[in-house]
LUMNUTOR-102043 format. One record per residue (C-alpha): residue number from 1; residue in one letter; x, y, z. Coordinates in Angstrom, 3 decimals, m for minus. Example, Ala and Ser with C-alpha at 12.3 -4.5 7.8 and 13.67 -1.06 7.14 Angstrom:
  pos  code        c1        c2        c3
    1     a    12.300    m4.500     7.800
    2     s    13.670    m1.060     7.140
END
This chain:
  pos  code        c1        c2        c3
    1     f    78.922   122.751    98.545
    2     n    78.772   119.043    97.644
    3     t    82.501   118.749    96.982
    4     c    83.642   116.263    99.638
    5     w    84.794   113.958    96.815
    6     a    87.255   116.621    95.616
    7     f    88.552   117.150    99.154
    8     s    89.068   113.406    99.561
    9     a    90.933   113.127    96.234
   10     i    93.125   116.165    96.892
   11     g    93.762   114.780   100.368
   12     l    95.026   111.587    98.726
   13     a    97.411   113.714    96.653
   14     e    98.661   115.744    99.613
   15     f    99.223   112.728   101.867
   16     d   100.939   110.774    99.074
   17     l   103.306   113.609    98.164
   18     i   104.268   113.898   101.840
   19     t   104.528   110.176   102.640
   20     d   105.505   108.417    99.411
   21     d   107.360   111.011    97.356
   22     k   108.597   113.000   100.383
   23     l   108.479   116.206    98.331
   24     y   106.415   118.253   100.769
   25     d   105.812   118.662   104.478
   26     s   102.484   118.984   106.246
   27     g   102.138   122.542   104.929
   28     i   101.240   121.311   101.432
   29     d    97.921   122.750   100.243
   30     l    96.446   121.839    96.866
   31     s    93.318   123.126    95.157
   32     e    90.036   121.248    95.562
   33     l    88.184   123.905    93.555
   34     q    90.385   123.299    90.511
   35     l    89.606   119.572    90.573
   36     a    85.872   120.129    91.078
   37     y    85.764   122.623    88.222
   38     f    87.700   120.665    85.598
   39     t    86.026   117.361    86.425
   40     y    82.877   118.967    84.960
   41     h    84.565   121.306    82.445
   42     n    86.766   119.230    80.170
   43     e    89.663   120.984    78.514
   44     e    91.228   119.660    75.342
   45     d    94.725   118.368    75.989
   46     a    97.798   119.969    74.433
   47     f    97.924   117.593    71.449
   48     g    94.186   117.657    70.701
   49     g    93.696   113.989    71.550
   50     t    90.667   114.599    73.752
   51     y    88.890   116.902    71.295
   52     g    85.112   116.735    71.607
   53     d    85.015   114.806    74.872
   54     v    82.574   116.447    77.274
   55     f    81.520   115.725    80.843
   56     s    79.417   118.429    82.450
   57     a    76.927   119.170    85.208
   58     v    73.378   120.085    84.243
   59     g    72.945   123.824    84.512
   60     n    76.643   124.182    85.349
   61     h    75.900   123.216    88.958
   62     y    79.308   121.569    89.267
   63     l    79.642   122.464    92.952
   64     q    76.267   120.996    93.890
   65     v    75.842   117.951    91.671
   66     g    78.256   115.840    93.734
   67     g    80.838   113.373    92.486
   68     n    83.004   110.458    93.498
   69     l    86.596   109.284    93.520
   70     e    86.166   107.163    90.376
   71     t    85.009   110.094    88.273
   72     c    87.634   112.561    89.430
   73     s    90.411   109.972    89.151
   74     r    89.780   110.037    85.396
   75     t    90.239   113.809    85.398
   76     l    93.511   113.482    87.316
   77     l    94.800   110.670    85.094
   78     q    94.421   113.059    82.150
   79     w    96.804   115.413    84.052
   80     q    94.166   118.100    84.600
   81     g    95.711   119.234    87.908
   82     v    96.725   119.129    90.726
   83     i    97.662   122.768    91.368
   84     p    98.493   124.844    94.488
   85     e    95.602   126.166    96.567
   86     s    97.036   129.673    96.194
   87     a    96.505   129.497    92.417
   88     m    92.824   128.596    92.765
   89     p    91.630   129.064    96.369
   90     y    88.391   127.487    97.535
   91     t    87.271   130.895    98.784
   92     n    86.512   131.640    95.108
   93     a    83.949   128.835    94.958
   94     s    80.629   129.917    93.476
   95     e    78.243   128.495    90.902
   96     g    79.017   131.210    88.360
   97     y    82.786   131.086    88.788
   98     s    84.814   130.069    85.735
   99     m    88.490   129.292    85.216
  100     g    90.751   129.877    82.260
  101     s    91.950   126.839    80.333
  102     e    95.512   127.469    81.511
  103     y    94.497   126.220    84.969
  104     a    93.720   122.755    83.587
  105     f    97.173   121.598    82.496
  106     d    99.710   124.390    82.828
  107     k    99.999   124.955    86.575
  108     d   100.127   121.389    87.881
  109     v   102.625   120.322    90.524
  110     a   101.895   116.574    90.451
  111     h   100.424   113.881    88.225
  112     l    98.278   110.929    89.209
  113     q   100.075   107.823    87.937
  114     n    98.342   104.834    89.546
  115     v    94.942   104.143    91.094
  116     y    94.027   101.100    93.156
  117     t    90.768   100.083    94.829
  118     i    90.896    97.554    97.670
  119     n    87.911    95.936    99.366
  120     i    88.326    97.268   102.901
  121     h    85.961    94.664   104.349
  122     k    87.723    91.687   102.752
  123     d    91.323    92.892   102.807
  124     a    91.783    95.492   105.541
  125     n    95.450    94.563   105.958
  126     s    96.226    95.637   102.391
  127     v    94.467    98.948   103.029
  128     k    96.626    99.469   106.120
  129     k    99.761    98.654   104.136
  130     e    98.893   101.197   101.433
  131     i    98.101   103.872   104.023
  132     m   101.626   103.333   105.327
  133     n   102.972   103.639   101.765
  134     h   100.842   106.548   100.542
  135     g    99.582   108.304   103.658
  136     s    95.831   107.799   103.311
  137     a    92.947   105.955   101.670
  138     g    89.752   107.472   100.288
  139     i    86.433   106.002   101.405
  140     g    82.705   106.657   101.234
  141     l    80.216   106.471   104.101
  142     y    76.810   107.762   105.236
  143     v    76.743   110.911   107.399
  144     d    73.147   112.134   107.441
  145     n    71.611   112.296   110.905
  146     t    75.113   112.655   112.290
  147     p    73.947   113.544   115.844
  148     i    72.410   110.076   116.135
  149     y    75.635   108.242   115.338
  150     d    78.513   110.452   116.458
  151     g    79.818   110.533   119.998
  152     t    82.925   111.032   122.111
  153     g    85.202   108.808   124.134
  154     s    88.500   108.720   125.987
  155     y    91.548   107.580   124.043
  156     n    95.153   107.912   125.220
  157     g    94.121   110.553   127.704
  158     e    92.235   112.678   125.154
  159     l    88.575   113.218   124.432
  160     v    88.090   112.096   120.826
  161     a    85.207   112.122   118.347
  162     t    83.703   108.779   117.290
  163     y    81.192   107.593   114.698
  164     y    79.315   104.342   114.199
  165     c    76.128   103.745   112.213
  166     p    74.689   100.287   112.999
  167     k    72.311   100.051   110.026
  168     k    72.712    99.901   106.265
  169     e    72.535   103.281   104.531
  170     a    73.778   104.451   101.121
  171     a    77.069   106.340   101.323
  172     n    76.770   110.082   100.716
  173     h    80.114   111.455   101.878
  174     a    83.806   110.989   101.010
  175     v    86.638   111.248   103.538
  176     n    90.204   110.034   104.118
  177     i    91.467   107.261   106.383
  178     v    94.838   108.256   107.842
  179     g    95.318   105.644   110.586
  180     w    93.770   102.858   112.656
  181     d    93.801   101.057   115.985
  182     d    92.639    97.449   116.144
  183     n    92.096    97.862   119.887
  184     f    90.122   101.090   119.872
  185     p    87.461   100.468   122.552
  186     a    83.935    99.707   121.361
  187     s    82.714   101.469   124.511
  188     n    83.780   104.818   123.031
  189     f    80.897   104.819   120.521
  190     k    77.409   106.179   121.216
  191     n    75.909   103.029   119.687
  192     t    78.181   100.215   120.840
  193     p    79.531    98.136   117.917
  194     p    80.024    94.362   118.261
  195     g    83.798    94.676   118.674
  196     n    86.841    96.889   119.136
  197     g    88.765    98.559   116.332
  198     a    88.443   101.803   114.404
  199     w    89.820   103.816   111.502
  200     l    91.142   107.327   112.128
  201     v    89.353   109.545   109.604
  202     r    90.079   113.046   108.351
  203     n    86.924   114.952   107.457
  204     s    86.611   118.051   105.254
  205     w    84.120   120.075   107.267
  206     s    86.763   122.057   109.167
  207     d    90.162   123.625   108.587
  208     s    91.237   122.747   112.135
  209     a    93.033   119.583   113.228
  210     q    90.819   118.791   116.197
  211     n    89.103   115.812   117.791
  212     r    85.724   116.680   116.308
  213     i    83.411   114.998   113.812
  214     e    84.075   117.962   111.474
  215     s    87.821   117.371   111.559
  216     y    89.301   114.079   112.837
  217     f    87.226   111.221   114.211
  218     w    87.359   107.477   114.833
  219     l    85.132   105.318   112.623
  220     s    84.230   101.866   113.905
  221     y    85.411    98.896   111.846
  222     y    81.802    97.702   112.098
  223     d    80.146   100.784   110.588
  224     q    77.417    99.463   108.290
  225     t    77.613   102.322   105.782
  226     l    81.320   102.127   104.952
  227     e    81.644   101.256   101.253
  228     d    83.726    98.295   100.106
  229     a    86.123   100.346    97.977
  230     a    89.103   101.977    99.631
  231     w    90.846   104.201    97.076
  232     i    94.620   104.512    96.892
  233     m    96.103   107.140    94.573
  234     d    99.787   107.280    93.685
  235     f   101.081   110.672    92.534
  236     e   104.430   111.781    91.115
  237     p   105.974   115.222    90.543
  238     a   104.616   116.969    87.441
  239     d   108.040   116.925    85.761
  240     n   108.161   113.117    85.682
  241     y   107.259   113.044    81.965
  242     d   107.308   115.708    79.273
  243     y   104.243   114.611    77.295
  244     i   101.127   112.496    77.495
  245     y    99.400   111.039    74.429
  246     q    95.741   110.188    75.036
  247     y    92.380   109.990    73.278
  248     d    89.999   109.451    76.190
  249     g    88.858   112.672    77.848
  250     g    85.783   111.040    79.348
  251     s    85.080   110.245    82.979
  252     f    83.660   106.724    82.801
  253     v    85.035   103.284    81.979
  254     y    82.805   100.500    80.701
  255     k    83.332    96.831    80.020
  256     p    83.087    96.151    76.260
  257     y    80.175    94.081    75.015
  258     t    82.604    92.073    72.916
  259     q    85.622    90.511    74.602
  260     y    88.360    91.947    72.404
  261     q    91.638    90.076    72.443
  262     k    93.600    93.007    71.023
  263     c    93.167    96.788    71.107
  264     a    95.388    99.538    69.727
  265     n    95.918   103.289    69.668
  266     v    97.964   105.112    67.025
  267     f    99.711   108.313    68.070
  268     q   101.647   110.783    65.940
  269     v   104.618   112.291    67.777
  270     k   103.969   116.004    68.214
  271     g   106.483   116.996    70.851
  272     s   110.224   116.646    70.382
  273     a   111.532   115.165    67.145
  274     n   112.886   112.197    69.085
  275     e   111.058   110.958    72.155
  276     f   111.702   108.131    74.588
  277     l   108.518   106.274    75.565
  278     q   108.683   105.586    79.301
  279     a   105.201   104.460    80.340
  280     v   101.907   103.117    79.023
  281     s    98.577   103.405    80.828
  282     i    96.031   100.597    81.107
  283     t    92.616   101.231    82.651
  284     l    90.362    98.383    83.721
  285     m    87.263    98.255    85.890
  286     d    87.681    96.401    89.191
  287     d    89.620    93.455    87.832
  288     v    92.900    92.194    89.294
  289     n    95.516    89.717    88.098
  290     v    94.588    90.326    84.456
  291     p    97.404    89.200    82.150
  292     y    98.490    91.722    79.539
  293     t   101.080    92.168    76.797
  294     v   101.904    95.664    75.583
  295     k   103.581    95.991    72.188
  296     v   104.891    99.256    70.763
  297     y   105.345    99.615    67.000
  298     t   107.118   102.551    65.378
  299     n   107.448   103.801    61.787
  300     l   104.062   102.501    60.679
  301     a   103.706   101.839    56.967
  302     d    99.937   102.292    57.288
  303     s    98.396   104.348    60.108
  304     g    95.276   102.194    59.844
  305     k    97.285    99.072    60.634
  306     p    98.933    99.421    64.061
  307     t   101.237    96.421    63.558
  308     s   102.560    97.549    60.188
  309     g   105.714    99.060    61.657
  310     i   108.749    97.971    63.652
  311     l   108.169    96.142    66.955
  312     a   110.249    98.432    69.160
  313     a   109.231    97.198    72.606
  314     k   107.227    94.454    74.288
  315     v   106.367    93.857    77.936
  316     s   104.057    91.389    79.667
  317     g   102.681    91.199    83.199
  318     k    99.567    91.076    85.361
  319     t    97.543    93.946    86.786
  320     s    97.844    94.380    90.550
END
């Protein structure tokens, strides 16, 4: 199926929970099928805030239509998943397969809290730093006509798989970067790139950890199909917060036609009688260093006027 994007995203979760949160060992196995399904089958959240929001695949071909890390990151930020592989194994994958709504929110083991995209061609050092912090980065590249561009070479006494496409092609596959070597020999590639250096990539075409293009391979720094965006996803255990208040159950973010100086949401507490607000989410496009001020008002006199209550908290900063 065309679900490499789900495997890349779930890989980001697994590597982060091992490396950053240190909650799991290498045996962690989370469900790609659950993410693929609920990315295209929105479920209303517990408080009804996402009522009516729909994102679906034509003809319910959710396993074939494809996807990307931007779209599924929206699903994960709504806390629809992630869940253990044993609860929704990929062996169940079929076009007619359906899941109960309880698999959307009720069986999750981790929540996506932060998403960052870094231009891997302009700032490779930051990508390397975040791989050290979170275990992996998600990327897109072109893999059609693989036999033309994949090869093998000797590296540290082992025969390893390599890949380098020397011409521009549109990316059609998502994978995970899990390491690098600035001195990886250019001579190891079938089509010799202009310099040394390669990313160690985990592919999703095999369950085995082997030196094969289907499993783990070295991707030249000079590959012409590697997309600019390297995706970093930061997860936390699912018990980090009790509730989430949200209105956006969609999968796309757009820049507004009008440059609003202020925006507001009004939420009615529906969980515990007294709740402590610990975090606020801000979603932007690809912008960095955007100054913001978040103000929280309580006890509104008029629900149509967000500032008609008590200013209970205020924080300012810049997006990273």
